[in-house]
N, C-alpha and C positions, 0 to 999 in steps of 0.2 A: 641251616646253610642259607636259606632265602633271607632270613633276618640279617645275617652277616652281609649278604650282598647288598641289601637295601641300606644298611649302615655305611657300607663303603661308598655307595652312590650318593649319599647325603653329604659326604666330605668333599669340599671344593678341590682338594688335591687329586681325587679320583677323576673328576670331570676334566680338570686341566690336563691330566695324563692322557685321557681318551682323545681330547681335542688336539693335543700335540701330535699323537700318532696319526690322527686323521689329516692334519695339515701336511705331514710328510708325504702322505699319499696324494694329496691334492697339488701341493706346490712343486714337488719333484717332476711329475709328468708334464705340468704346464710349462715349467722353465726349461727342462731338458729337451722336450719334443719341439718347442718353438725355437730354441737356440740351434738345434741341429737339423731343423727342417730344411730339406733340399741342400744340404751341405755340398754334395757332389756337383751340384749345378754351379757352385762358385769356385771351382778349381781354376777357373781362368784368372783368379786373383793372385795365383802364384807368380812370383817374379823370377825370371831367369836372366842370366847375363851371358853374352857371347863375346869372346875375345878372339878376333881373327888376326893372327900373326903371319898368315900365309903370304909368301912373296909372289905367288902366282895368282891366276884369276879364278881357279876352281873353288878356292876357299870362299871367295866373295859370292859366287853363285850358290854355294851350299848355304851360306848365311841368309841370302835373300829367300831361298826356298823354305828354310826353317822359320823365318820371320813371318812368312805368309801362311804357313800351314799349322804351326803350333798354336794350340788354344790356351796360351799363357801370355803374360806380359813379358815380352822379350826385349831386352835392352842391349844395344851394341856398346861395348866398353873398349876403349883404346888400350888401357893399361891392365895387364894381368894382375899386377900388384894391387891396384885400386879395387879390382873386382874381387880379389881374394880377401881384402880388408872388409869389403861390404858383405861378403859371404860370412866372414867371421862374426859380423854384427847382425847377421840374419836379415839383412836387407834383401838379399837374394837367397833363393832356396837351392840353386845350383849354378855353377859357372861352367860353360862349355868352352874349351880351349882348342883352337885349330892351330897346330904348330906351324912354324915358318916354312918347313920343307914339305908341306902337305901336297901341293900341286905336283911337285917333283916326284914324290913317292907314288902318287896315284897313277902316274903315267909310266911307271916302271913295272914290267910284268912280273918280276921276281921280288917285288916289294909290296908291303901293305902300309897304308897310312894310318897312324893312330889318331883317334878322336878322343880327346881327354875330357872326362867329366869329373868335376870337383863337387862333392856333395858334403855338406855340413851335417854330420850325424848328431850333433849336439842340438837336437830338436825333438819334437814329438815323433814317436815311432812311425806314424803315418807318413811323415815327410820322407823318411828313408825309403819306405816301400814305394811311394808314388814316384820319387825321383829315379829310382832304379828302373821302373817301368818306362818312364819318359826317356831315359838314356837308351834303352833298347829301341824305342821308336825313332829317336833321333839318329841313331846309328844306321837304321834301315833307310831312313830318308837320305842320309848323307851318302850311303852306298849307291842309291838310285842315281843321284846327281853325279857322283864320281864315276860310275860306270859309263854314263853317257859321255862325259868329258874324256875319259880314258880311251874309249873306242874311237871317238872323233880324232883324238891326237894320234892314235896308232894308224888308223886307216888313211890319214892324210899323207903319211910317209910313202905308202906304196899300195898297189892293187894286189890283193891276195886271192888265191884259189878258195873255193867255197869251203873245202874241208879244213883248210888252215884258218879261215875266218871263223868257222865254228869252234875250233879248238881255242882260238884267241878269245872268243866271247866267253867260253867256259872259264878261262883263266881270269877273265875280268869280272866274274860273277860276284866276287867279294873283294873290294878294293880297300875298305875301311874296317879297322878293328877297333872295338870299344875298349877303352881303358879307363877304369873308374879309380879315382884317387880320393878316398874319403878324408874329410877334415874332422878331427876329433872322433876317430873310429870308436864305436861302442860295441863290444862283443858280448856283454852280459845284459840281458833284458832287465834284470832287477835294478840296475843302475839308472836306466831310463825312467823308472817308476818313482825314484826318490823325490823329485820335485812335487809330484801330486801327493805323495804320501805325507811329506812335510807340511804342505799347505793344509791338507785335511786334518792332520793331527794338531797343528797349531790353532786352527780356527775352531774346531770342535772343542778342543781343550779350553780355549778362551771363552767359548759360549758357556760351558759348564761352570767355569770359574766365575764368570761375570754373574751368573744366576745365583750362585752361593754368596757372592759378595753383596748382591742386592738384598738377599734375605738377612744377612748379618747387619747391613746398614739400616734396614727397617727395624730390626730388633734394638738397635742402639740409638734410635732417633730421639729418645727421651733423655739420653745421657750426654750427647754431644751435638754440636751444631752441624748443620748440613755441610759447612765448609771444612770442619774438622774431619768429618766422615769421608768427604771427597778427597781430602789431602792424604788421609790414611790409605785409601784405596789406591791412589797414585803411587805411593811408596811401595805398597805391597805388589802392585803390578810390575814396577821396576825390579824389585828383588826376585819376584817369581820368574820373570823373563830370563834373568841371568841363571838362576838355578835350574829351571826346566830345560833351557837350551843347552846347558852344560851336559846334562844327562842325554838329551836327544842327539847332540852332535857327537858325543863319545860313542854311542851305539852305531850311528851311521858310519863313523870313521873306522870302527872296529869290524863291522859286518860287511861294509861295502868294499868291493874289490876294484873299483874304478873311481878315483877321486882326483880330479884335475888340480884342485886347490888343496892347501894344507889345512890342518885341523883348526888353527887359530882363525883363519879367514872364514871357515865354515861356521865356527862357533859365534863369532861376532855378527855374521850375517843372520844367523838364526835368532840371535838376541834381538836384532833390529826387526826381523819379521814378527817375532812373538809380541814385541811391544806394540807394533802396528795393529795386529789382530786383537790384542787385549783392549786397546783404546777404542777400536771400531766396535767391538762386540758389546761394550758397556753403554754405548750411546743410546740405543733403543731402550735399554733397561732404565737408564736415568730419566728418559723422556716418558716412557709408558709404564714403568714398573715391571711387574712380573710378566705382563703381556708382551713386553719387548722381546722375550725369548722366541716368540713366534716370528717376529721380524727377522731374527737371526737365522731361523730355519731357511727362510727365503734367501738371505744373504749367503748362506753356505752353498746352496745350490747354484746361485748366480755366479759366485766366484769360481766354483769348480768348472762350469762350462765356459766362462769367459776368460779364464786365466791363460789358456794356451797349453795346459798340461796334457790334455787329451788329444785335441786336434789343433792345428795352426789357427791363430786368431783371425787371419785374413779370410777364412772360410765362414766365419760367423756372420749372422745377420747384422745390419748396421746398428740396431739397438744395443745388442750385447757387445759389439765391438767398441761402441762409444762408452758404455757404462763400465766396461772393464778398465778403462783408463783411470778411473777414480777409486778403484778397489785394490787393496794391498796384495791380493793373490797374484795378480798379473805380474807385478814386479818381483814377488817372491819366486815365482816359477822361472822368470827370466834370469834372475841372479843365481838360483840354484842350478840351472842348466849350465851356466858359465863355470860355477865352482865344482860341480860334480862331473859333468860331461866334457867341459872345456868351452872356452869362449874368450871374449875380448876384455873382460873385467866387470866389476860390479859397482863402480863409482856412481853411475847414473841411476841404477836401480836402488842403491842405498839412499841417494838423495831423494828419490821419489817416495820411498817408504818413510823417510823422516818427515817429509812434507805432509804425508797422509796422517802420520802420528800426531804432528803438531795441529793439523786441522781437526782431527778427532778430539784432541784434548780441548781445543777451543769450543767445539760443539758441546763437549761434556760440561765445560764451565757454564755455557749458556743454559743448558738443561737444568743444572743445579740452581742457577740464579732464578729460574722460574718456579722452583719448588717452594712450598710453604715450609718454613722452619718451625717445627713443633717443640724444639728444645726450649726449656724455660729456666732450668737451673743447672748449675755446674755439678759434676759428680760429687764434689765435696759437700755441697749444700743438700743434695739428695741423701747422702749418707748421714748427715747430721740430723735430718728430720726423722730418721728411723729409730 
């Protein structure tokens, strides 16, 4: 057994396997822990919109109070339609609507004024949880301001006995009711996990495929030129992306119970994602050979943390926020959220993925151009010499 172990350790593949496993343990903690370090300290990066349609003056007082005390980036928007459009595009995480009759209802003892919260649930699950908590806090703050305004308006009308004043104050203890209107409501948690699942499956699959293609390319270097081998890899990438995505999209469409888009859109988008991942995964291998697989391990981890699949991107540190703009996972997650959970469309994300694919293809061409071509004879000439 000892001799067998020594024989294993003498093989380069064994050493490569051990180093690869070690790199997973080194790279994942470094990337994940630095990316998510003090994430909760950056919740002030969340953007909320307030639309005040109140015809009285209490709504404006509430808006001023919220703007001063909420630890988020609060923007006053005049048009509810514009705010909802921005919410659809995830420019805002929540839209707070103060209805036109808010002041009037607050001052009526037998009425309660609604405070409407629009939350886009086509987002990481963290957004839904945080925004629901924020809605509760906002409703409490709105109640505080509304109670003061309601009492002032009531007591201005007449002097009241102490017992009646106490009864009145009790009735005014809750003047605002919270009303949450979700945009693209998600009832099944598994649906919210589809974007991350697809990104991981696509890139890990692309990593494995690129490694095997690199081995085959090395084996064929005496028979074909570097450009013939590179062209063949490109054609195989295109064909594989179509076939693999057909199976993946079919399974998602069959097993998923919440798909905002149709099967054709999902399939075409997954083909686009798969192409981008395949072209990106092969760059390091074309440049560094088999050692490029270790670069892809780091790319896998970086894309998972910077894509926005797990936590909103605005909570990331500036480094990961910036690097995510140039990686396909960011746009894959955004497009899949729109297709699976609901959203404003995928035209911009598709364009970004295509640009990344084209850029990766150009980098691949440059890497191949730097390689030394060891091909000397055509396959026919090789065969004739045997």
